[in-house]
C-alpha positions as a Markdown table, in Angstrom:
| # | Residue | x | y | z |
|---|---|---|---|---|
| 1 | Unk | -5.2 | -0.7 | -216.1 |
| 2 | Unk | -6.2 | -0.7 | -219.7 |
| 3 | Unk | -9.7 | -1.4 | -220.8 |
| 4 | Unk | -9.4 | -4.4 | -223.1 |
| 5 | Unk | -12.0 | -5.7 | -225.5 |
| 6 | Unk | -12.4 | -8.0 | -228.4 |
| 7 | Unk | -13.5 | -6.5 | -231.6 |
| 8 | Unk | -16.8 | -7.6 | -233.1 |
| 9 | Unk | -17.6 | -7.3 | -236.8 |
| 10 | Unk | -19.8 | -4.3 | -235.9 |
| 11 | Unk | -16.9 | -2.6 | -234.2 |
| 12 | Unk | -14.7 | -3.1 | -237.2 |
| 13 | Unk | -17.3 | -1.6 | -239.4 |
| 14 | Unk | -17.5 | 1.4 | -237.0 |
| 15 | Unk | -13.8 | 1.8 | -237.2 |
| 16 | Unk | -13.9 | 2.0 | -241.0 |
| 17 | Unk | -16.8 | 4.5 | -240.8 |
| 18 | Unk | -15.2 | 6.4 | -237.9 |
| 19 | Unk | -12.0 | 7.1 | -239.8 |
| 20 | Unk | -13.3 | 10.7 | -239.9 |
| 21 | Unk | -14.5 | 13.4 | -242.2 |
| 22 | Unk | -11.6 | 12.9 | -244.6 |
| 23 | Unk | -12.1 | 9.1 | -245.2 |
| 24 | Unk | -13.3 | 9.8 | -248.7 |
| 25 | Unk | -9.9 | 11.2 | -249.6 |
| 26 | Unk | -8.0 | 8.0 | -248.8 |
| 27 | Unk | -7.7 | 7.1 | -252.5 |
| 28 | Unk | -6.6 | 10.6 | -253.7 |
| 29 | Unk | -3.5 | 10.4 | -255.8 |
| 30 | Unk | -1.3 | 12.6 | -258.0 |
| 31 | Unk | -0.3 | 15.2 | -255.5 |
| 32 | Unk | 2.8 | 13.6 | -254.0 |
| 33 | Unk | 6.4 | 14.3 | -254.8 |
| 34 | Unk | 6.5 | 11.1 | -256.7 |
| 35 | Unk | 3.9 | 9.5 | -259.0 |
| 36 | Unk | 2.1 | 6.5 | -257.4 |
| 37 | Unk | 2.8 | 3.1 | -258.8 |
| 38 | Unk | -0.6 | 2.0 | -257.8 |
| 39 | Unk | -4.1 | 2.9 | -258.8 |
| 40 | Unk | -6.5 | 3.6 | -255.8 |
| 41 | Unk | -7.8 | 0.0 | -256.1 |
| 42 | Unk | -4.2 | -1.3 | -256.0 |
| 43 | Unk | -2.9 | 0.9 | -253.2 |
| 44 | Unk | -0.7 | -1.1 | -251.0 |
| 45 | Unk | -2.4 | -2.4 | -247.9 |
| 46 | Unk | -1.3 | -1.7 | -244.3 |
| 47 | Unk | 0.1 | -5.2 | -244.2 |
| 48 | Unk | 2.0 | -4.7 | -247.4 |
| 49 | Unk | 3.7 | -1.6 | -245.8 |
| 50 | Unk | 4.7 | -3.6 | -242.6 |
| 51 | Unk | 5.8 | -6.8 | -244.3 |
| 52 | Unk | 9.1 | -6.6 | -242.4 |
| 53 | Unk | 7.6 | -5.9 | -239.0 |
| 54 | Unk | 9.9 | -6.9 | -236.1 |
| 55 | Unk | 6.9 | -7.9 | -234.0 |
| 56 | Unk | 5.6 | -10.2 | -236.8 |
| 57 | Unk | 9.0 | -11.9 | -237.0 |
| 58 | Unk | 9.7 | -12.0 | -233.3 |
| 59 | Unk | 6.3 | -13.3 | -232.3 |
| 60 | Unk | 6.4 | -16.1 | -234.8 |
| 61 | Unk | 9.9 | -17.0 | -233.6 |
| 62 | Unk | 9.1 | -17.0 | -229.9 |
| 63 | Unk | 6.0 | -19.1 | -230.2 |
| 64 | Unk | 7.8 | -21.6 | -232.4 |
| 65 | Unk | 10.5 | -21.8 | -229.8 |
| 66 | Unk | 8.2 | -21.9 | -226.8 |
| 67 | Unk | 4.9 | -23.5 | -227.9 |
| 68 | Unk | 3.6 | -23.9 | -224.3 |
| 69 | Unk | 1.6 | -21.0 | -222.9 |
| 70 | Unk | 3.8 | -20.4 | -219.8 |
| 71 | Unk | 5.8 | -17.7 | -218.0 |
| 72 | Unk | 8.8 | -18.1 | -220.3 |
| 73 | Unk | 6.6 | -17.3 | -223.3 |
| 74 | Unk | 5.1 | -14.2 | -221.6 |
| 75 | Unk | 8.6 | -13.0 | -220.6 |
| 76 | Unk | 9.8 | -13.3 | -224.1 |
| 77 | Unk | 6.7 | -11.6 | -225.5 |
| 78 | Unk | 7.3 | -8.7 | -223.1 |
| 79 | Unk | 10.9 | -8.4 | -224.4 |
| 80 | Unk | 9.6 | -8.5 | -228.0 |
| 81 | Unk | 7.2 | -5.7 | -227.4 |
| 82 | Unk | 9.9 | -3.5 | -225.7 |
| 83 | Unk | 12.3 | -4.2 | -228.5 |
| 84 | Unk | 9.7 | -3.0 | -231.0 |
| 85 | Unk | 9.6 | 0.4 | -229.2 |
| 86 | Unk | 6.2 | -0.2 | -227.5 |
| 87 | Unk | 7.8 | 1.0 | -224.3 |
| 88 | Unk | 8.4 | -0.6 | -220.9 |
| 89 | Unk | 5.2 | 0.7 | -219.2 |
| 90 | Unk | 2.9 | -0.3 | -222.0 |
| 91 | Unk | 4.6 | -3.6 | -222.6 |
| 92 | Unk | 4.4 | -4.5 | -218.9 |
| 93 | Unk | 0.7 | -3.6 | -218.7 |
| 94 | Unk | -0.2 | -5.6 | -221.8 |
| 95 | Unk | 1.7 | -8.7 | -220.7 |
| 96 | Unk | 0.3 | -8.5 | -217.2 |
| 97 | Unk | -3.2 | -8.5 | -218.6 |
| 98 | Unk | -2.4 | -11.6 | -220.6 |
| 99 | Unk | -0.8 | -13.3 | -217.6 |
| 100 | Unk | -4.0 | -12.9 | -215.5 |
| 101 | Unk | -6.1 | -14.2 | -218.3 |
| 102 | Unk | -3.8 | -17.1 | -218.9 |
| 103 | Unk | -4.0 | -18.0 | -215.2 |
| 104 | Unk | -7.8 | -18.1 | -215.6 |
| 105 | Unk | -7.2 | -20.5 | -218.6 |
| 106 | Unk | -9.0 | -18.2 | -221.1 |
| 107 | Unk | -6.7 | -19.2 | -223.9 |
| 108 | Unk | -7.1 | -22.6 | -225.6 |
| 109 | Unk | -4.0 | -22.1 | -227.7 |
| 110 | Unk | -1.4 | -19.7 | -228.9 |
| 111 | Unk | -3.6 | -18.2 | -231.6 |
| 112 | Unk | -6.2 | -17.3 | -228.9 |
| 113 | Unk | -3.5 | -15.5 | -226.9 |
| 114 | Unk | -2.3 | -13.7 | -230.0 |
| 115 | Unk | -5.9 | -12.7 | -230.7 |
| 116 | Unk | -6.2 | -11.3 | -227.2 |
| 117 | Unk | -3.0 | -9.4 | -227.6 |
| 118 | Unk | -4.3 | -7.9 | -230.9 |
| 119 | Unk | -7.5 | -6.8 | -229.1 |
| 120 | Unk | -5.5 | -5.2 | -226.3 |
| 121 | Unk | -3.3 | -3.3 | -228.7 |
| 122 | Unk | -6.2 | -2.0 | -230.6 |
| 123 | Unk | -7.9 | -1.0 | -227.4 |
| 124 | Unk | -4.8 | 1.0 | -226.4 |
| 125 | Unk | -4.9 | 2.9 | -229.7 |
| 126 | Unk | -8.6 | 3.4 | -230.3 |
| 127 | Unk | -9.0 | 6.5 | -228.0 |
| 128 | Unk | -6.3 | 8.4 | -230.0 |
| 129 | Unk | -7.6 | 7.6 | -233.5 |
| 130 | Unk | -9.1 | 11.1 | -234.2 |
| 131 | Unk | -8.8 | 12.8 | -237.6 |
| 132 | Unk | -8.8 | 16.5 | -237.9 |
| 133 | Unk | -12.2 | 18.0 | -237.7 |
| 134 | Unk | -12.2 | 21.6 | -239.0 |
| 135 | Unk | -14.4 | 23.8 | -236.9 |
| 136 | Unk | -16.6 | 25.8 | -239.3 |
| 137 | Unk | -16.9 | 28.5 | -236.7 |
| 138 | Unk | -13.2 | 29.1 | -236.8 |
| 139 | Unk | -12.6 | 31.1 | -240.0 |
| 140 | Unk | -9.9 | 30.5 | -240.9 |
| 141 | Unk | -9.1 | 27.4 | -239.0 |
| 142 | Unk | -5.4 | 27.7 | -238.2 |
| 143 | Unk | -3.1 | 24.6 | -238.2 |
| 144 | Unk | 0.4 | 25.1 | -236.9 |
| 145 | Unk | 3.0 | 22.5 | -237.9 |
| 146 | Unk | 5.9 | 21.8 | -235.6 |
| 147 | Unk | 8.7 | 19.2 | -235.2 |
| 148 | Unk | 12.4 | 18.6 | -235.5 |
| 149 | Unk | 14.4 | 18.7 | -238.7 |
| 150 | Unk | 13.9 | 15.9 | -241.2 |
| 151 | Unk | 10.6 | 14.5 | -240.0 |
| 152 | Unk | 8.7 | 15.5 | -243.2 |
| 153 | Unk | 6.8 | 18.6 | -242.0 |
| 154 | Unk | 6.7 | 20.4 | -245.3 |
| 155 | Unk | 5.7 | 17.4 | -247.3 |
| 156 | Unk | 3.0 | 16.6 | -244.8 |
| 157 | Unk | 1.6 | 20.1 | -245.1 |
| 158 | Unk | 1.3 | 19.6 | -248.9 |
| 159 | Unk | -0.5 | 16.4 | -248.5 |
| 160 | Unk | -2.9 | 17.7 | -245.8 |
| 161 | Unk | -3.7 | 20.7 | -248.0 |
| 162 | Unk | -4.6 | 18.4 | -250.8 |
| 163 | Unk | -6.9 | 16.4 | -248.5 |
| 164 | Unk | -8.7 | 19.6 | -247.4 |
| 165 | Unk | -9.1 | 20.7 | -251.0 |
| 166 | Unk | -10.9 | 17.5 | -251.9 |
| 167 | Unk | -13.4 | 18.3 | -249.1 |
| 168 | Unk | -14.1 | 21.6 | -250.9 |
| 169 | Unk | -12.2 | 23.8 | -248.4 |
| 170 | Unk | -10.0 | 26.7 | -249.5 |
| 171 | Unk | -6.5 | 26.6 | -248.1 |
| 172 | Unk | -3.6 | 29.0 | -247.6 |
| 173 | Unk | -0.1 | 28.1 | -246.7 |
| 174 | Unk | 2.4 | 30.1 | -244.6 |
| 175 | Unk | 6.1 | 29.5 | -245.2 |
| 176 | Unk | 7.1 | 30.0 | -241.6 |
| 177 | Unk | 10.3 | 27.9 | -241.9 |
| 178 | Unk | 12.4 | 31.0 | -242.7 |
| 179 | Unk | 15.7 | 29.4 | -241.5 |
| 180 | Unk | 15.9 | 27.1 | -244.4 |
| 181 | Unk | 15.5 | 28.5 | -247.9 |
| 182 | Unk | 14.8 | 25.1 | -249.3 |
| 183 | Unk | 11.8 | 24.7 | -247.1 |
| 184 | Unk | 10.2 | 27.9 | -248.5 |
| 185 | Unk | 10.8 | 26.7 | -252.1 |
| 186 | Unk | 9.5 | 23.2 | -251.2 |
| 187 | Unk | 6.3 | 24.7 | -249.8 |
| 188 | Unk | 5.9 | 26.9 | -252.9 |
| 189 | Unk | 6.3 | 23.9 | -255.1 |
| 190 | Unk | 3.5 | 22.2 | -253.1 |
| 191 | Unk | 1.4 | 25.3 | -253.5 |
| 192 | Unk | 1.9 | 25.4 | -257.3 |
| 193 | Unk | 1.1 | 21.7 | -257.6 |
| 194 | Unk | -2.2 | 22.0 | -255.6 |
| 195 | Unk | -3.0 | 25.5 | -256.8 |
| 196 | Unk | -2.8 | 26.8 | -253.2 |
| 197 | Unk | -1.5 | 30.3 | -252.4 |
| 198 | Unk | 1.6 | 30.6 | -250.2 |
| 199 | Unk | 2.6 | 33.5 | -248.1 |
| 200 | Unk | 6.3 | 33.8 | -247.8 |
| 201 | Unk | 9.1 | 36.3 | -247.1 |
| 202 | Unk | 12.8 | 36.3 | -247.7 |
| 203 | Unk | 15.3 | 33.9 | -246.0 |
| 204 | Unk | 15.9 | 34.8 | -242.4 |
| 205 | Unk | 12.6 | 36.7 | -242.0 |
| 206 | Unk | 10.9 | 36.6 | -238.6 |
| 207 | Unk | 8.7 | 33.5 | -238.6 |
| 208 | Unk | 6.0 | 35.0 | -236.4 |
| 209 | Unk | 5.8 | 37.9 | -238.8 |
| 210 | Unk | 5.3 | 35.7 | -241.8 |
| 211 | Unk | 2.6 | 33.6 | -240.1 |
| 212 | Unk | 0.9 | 36.8 | -238.8 |
| 213 | Unk | 0.8 | 38.2 | -242.4 |
| 214 | Unk | -0.6 | 34.9 | -243.6 |
| 215 | Unk | -3.4 | 35.0 | -241.0 |
| 216 | Unk | -4.3 | 38.5 | -242.1 |
| 217 | Unk | -4.4 | 37.4 | -245.7 |
| 218 | Unk | -6.5 | 34.4 | -244.9 |
| 219 | Unk | -9.0 | 36.5 | -243.1 |
| 220 | Unk | -9.2 | 39.1 | -245.9 |
| 221 | Unk | -9.6 | 36.3 | -248.6 |
| 222 | Unk | -12.2 | 34.4 | -246.6 |
| 223 | Unk | -10.0 | 31.3 | -246.5 |
| 224 | Unk | -11.2 | 28.2 | -244.7 |
| 225 | Unk | -7.9 | 26.8 | -243.5 |
| 226 | Unk | -4.5 | 28.3 | -242.9 |
| 227 | Unk | -1.6 | 25.8 | -242.5 |
| 228 | Unk | 1.6 | 27.3 | -241.2 |
| 229 | Unk | 5.0 | 25.7 | -241.5 |
| 230 | Unk | 7.7 | 26.4 | -238.8 |
| 231 | Unk | 11.4 | 25.9 | -238.7 |
| 232 | Unk | 12.6 | 22.4 | -237.7 |
| 233 | Unk | 14.1 | 22.6 | -234.3 |
| 234 | Unk | 15.5 | 20.2 | -231.7 |
| 235 | Unk | 13.3 | 20.0 | -228.6 |
| 236 | Unk | 16.4 | 20.9 | -226.6 |
| 237 | Unk | 16.9 | 24.3 | -228.3 |
| 238 | Unk | 15.4 | 26.6 | -225.8 |
| 239 | Unk | 15.6 | 29.8 | -228.0 |
| 240 | Unk | 13.9 | 28.2 | -231.0 |
| 241 | Unk | 11.3 | 26.6 | -228.7 |
| 242 | Unk | 10.6 | 30.0 | -227.3 |
| 243 | Unk | 9.9 | 31.2 | -230.8 |
| 244 | Unk | 6.9 | 28.9 | -231.0 |
| 245 | Unk | 5.5 | 30.7 | -227.9 |
| 246 | Unk | 6.0 | 34.0 | -229.8 |
| 247 | Unk | 4.1 | 32.7 | -232.8 |
| 248 | Unk | 1.1 | 31.7 | -230.6 |
| 249 | Unk | 1.2 | 35.1 | -228.9 |
| 250 | Unk | 1.3 | 37.0 | -232.2 |
| 251 | Unk | -1.5 | 35.0 | -233.8 |
| 252 | Unk | -3.7 | 35.7 | -230.7 |
| 253 | Unk | -3.6 | 39.4 | -231.7 |
| 254 | Unk | -5.8 | 38.5 | -234.7 |
| 255 | Unk | -7.6 | 35.5 | -233.3 |
| 256 | Unk | -7.6 | 34.7 | -229.6 |
| 257 | Unk | -8.2 | 31.0 | -230.3 |
| 258 | Unk | -5.5 | 30.6 | -233.0 |
| 259 | Unk | -3.8 | 28.3 | -233.6 |
| 260 | Unk | -6.8 | 25.9 | -233.4 |
| 261 | Unk | -4.6 | 22.9 | -234.1 |
| 262 | Unk | -0.9 | 22.3 | -233.3 |
| 263 | Unk | 0.3 | 19.3 | -235.2 |
| 264 | Unk | 3.6 | 17.7 | -234.1 |
| 265 | Unk | 5.2 | 15.7 | -236.8 |
| 266 | Unk | 7.0 | 12.7 | -235.4 |
| 267 | Unk | 9.5 | 10.4 | -237.4 |
| 268 | Unk | 8.7 | 6.8 | -236.4 |
| 269 | Unk | 12.2 | 5.8 | -237.0 |
| 270 | Unk | 13.5 | 7.8 | -234.0 |
| 271 | Unk | 11.9 | 5.3 | -231.6 |
| 272 | Unk | 11.7 | 6.3 | -228.0 |
| 273 | Unk | 13.3 | 9.7 | -228.8 |
| 274 | Unk | 9.8 | 10.6 | -230.1 |
| 275 | Unk | 8.6 | 10.5 | -226.5 |
| 276 | Unk | 11.0 | 13.2 | -225.4 |
| 277 | Unk | 10.2 | 15.3 | -228.5 |
| 278 | Unk | 6.5 | 15.1 | -227.8 |
| 279 | Unk | 7.0 | 16.0 | -224.1 |
| 280 | Unk | 9.0 | 19.1 | -224.9 |
| 281 | Unk | 6.9 | 20.4 | -227.8 |
| 282 | Unk | 3.7 | 19.9 | -225.8 |
| 283 | Unk | 5.2 | 22.0 | -222.9 |
| 284 | Unk | 6.4 | 24.7 | -225.3 |
| 285 | Unk | 3.3 | 25.3 | -227.4 |
| 286 | Unk | 0.5 | 22.9 | -226.4 |
| 287 | Unk | 0.4 | 20.1 | -229.0 |
| 288 | Unk | -3.1 | 19.0 | -229.9 |
| 289 | Unk | -2.4 | 16.2 | -232.4 |
| 290 | Unk | 0.3 | 14.0 | -233.9 |
| 291 | Unk | 1.3 | 13.0 | -237.4 |
| 292 | Unk | 3.6 | 10.0 | -237.4 |
| 293 | Unk | 5.6 | 9.8 | -240.5 |
| 294 | Unk | 8.0 | 7.2 | -242.1 |
| 295 | Unk | 6.2 | 4.2 | -240.5 |
| 296 | Unk | 7.0 | 2.3 | -243.7 |
| 297 | Unk | 10.6 | 3.0 | -243.1 |
| 298 | Unk | 10.9 | 1.3 | -239.7 |
| 299 | Unk | 10.6 | -2.4 | -239.0 |
| 300 | Unk | 9.3 | -1.5 | -235.5 |
| 301 | Unk | 6.4 | 1.0 | -235.4 |
| 302 | Unk | 5.8 | 0.3 | -231.7 |
| 303 | Unk | 6.4 | 3.9 | -230.7 |
| 304 | Unk | 2.8 | 4.6 | -231.7 |
| 305 | Unk | 1.7 | 2.5 | -228.7 |
| 306 | Unk | 4.1 | 4.3 | -226.4 |
| 307 | Unk | 2.9 | 7.7 | -227.6 |
| 308 | Unk | -0.7 | 6.7 | -227.1 |
| 309 | Unk | -0.2 | 5.5 | -223.5 |
| 310 | Unk | 2.1 | 8.3 | -222.5 |
| 311 | Unk | 0.2 | 11.3 | -223.8 |
| 312 | Unk | -3.2 | 10.3 | -225.2 |
| 313 | Unk | -2.8 | 12.9 | -227.9 |
| 314 | Unk | -4.9 | 12.3 | -231.1 |
| 315 | Unk | -3.0 | 10.7 | -233.9 |
| 316 | Unk | -4.4 | 12.6 | -236.9 |
| 317 | Unk | -2.4 | 10.9 | -239.7 |
| 318 | Unk | 0.3 | 8.4 | -240.3 |
| 319 | Unk | 2.8 | 8.3 | -243.2 |
| 320 | Unk | 3.2 | 5.0 | -245.0 |
| 321 | Unk | 5.0 | 6.2 | -248.1 |
| 322 | Unk | 5.9 | 9.0 | -250.4 |
| 323 | Unk | 2.7 | 9.6 | -252.3 |
| 324 | Unk | -0.3 | 11.6 | -251.2 |
| 325 | Unk | -2.4 | 8.5 | -250.7 |
| 326 | Unk | 0.2 | 7.2 | -248.3 |
| 327 | Unk | -0.7 | 9.9 | -245.8 |
| 328 | Unk | -3.5 | 8.0 | -244.2 |
| 329 | Unk | -6.1 | 8.5 | -241.5 |
| 330 | Unk | -4.9 | 6.4 | -238.5 |
| 331 | Unk | -6.8 | 3.1 | -238.3 |
| 332 | Unk | -5.8 | 1.1 | -235.2 |
| 333 | Unk | -7.3 | -2.2 | -236.3 |
| 334 | Unk | -5.5 | -2.0 | -239.7 |
| 335 | Unk | -2.3 | -0.9 | -238.0 |
| 336 | Unk | -2.3 | -3.7 | -235.4 |
| 337 | Unk | -3.3 | -6.3 | -238.0 |
| 338 | Unk | -0.3 | -5.3 | -240.1 |
| 339 | Unk | 2.2 | -5.4 | -237.3 |
| 340 | Unk | 1.2 | -8.9 | -236.0 |
| 341 | Unk | 1.1 | -12.2 | -237.8 |
| 342 | Unk | -2.3 | -13.1 | -239.1 |
| 343 | Unk | -1.9 | -16.6 | -237.5 |
| 344 | Unk | 0.8 | -18.7 | -236.0 |
| 345 | Unk | 0.5 | -21.6 | -238.4 |
| 346 | Unk | 0.2 | -23.9 | -235.4 |
| 347 | Unk | 3.6 | -22.7 | -234.2 |
| 348 | Unk | 2.3 | -22.8 | -230.7 |
| 349 | Unk | -0.9 | -24.6 | -229.6 |
| 350 | Unk | -0.7 | -26.1 | -226.1 |
| 351 | Unk | -2.0 | -24.3 | -223.1 |
| 352 | Unk | -0.5 | -25.1 | -219.7 |
């Protein structure tokens, strides 16, 4: 059973402070593929990014239709959570907790129930809200980026590199996606934009060889962080998944602990398929953290809860847009607040 809690002002302050070592970079701009339309002070809020949330719409609708706090309301709430990709297991646990508390008459009205749900959702996500913490004893600190085609790996690498630079760390990029010439050129573009060196070979080169050379270069240049791109691959492609194992084996020849971080980039719009991707990539190479991209492009976003419950892997960043400032440190309270209605406008108010 989940450990549920209600956030206090002090907890919210701690969330803001605990966003991690990179929190100061939240307002960085100018390094994305498109110029930002907002100054740092005008950056769109999480709620702005989730204005079309399915949960927001469906919860308002179901409370308006069933104002009484009863079993019908809870059943429809469970359906709404599942429809938003929260997952059957997580949705069932969340609603069962609300059912027990409703039986004890803990909720005076629908807003109280909604507040309890908000607290339960934040509690589910809080343990996985862990930004990257570069180990100073690992020199260079090696980050391996993996994921299927089209999730935004290469763009995410450029944005993470920029963040690390703002912390005063030197960065080197490895163009390990040798199956797609455009990926190499895209990474080189990010390198030029951020003045970060890129180690690359010709199209079709052995990915493990490229990344091995990059680690050697990073060691000789005394680089702080090496970020290695890899070819996008379906989690069902056994041969390509085996290549990831080869990359880990080759890196170990130079550093027994490398890679220190394996970031799986997940496209939030794929919904529950993200669960299968995470399961297979974790088995193949040992994923240590997630980056969930394109959250602004889905009206659901509930897959984040399903990932948290199923795997408990740290969510390092989430993508809320195209510009650099839209790659944000994961903030559970802000995320949940954006997904759910702020209040029900008295749509439901009677306890039964």
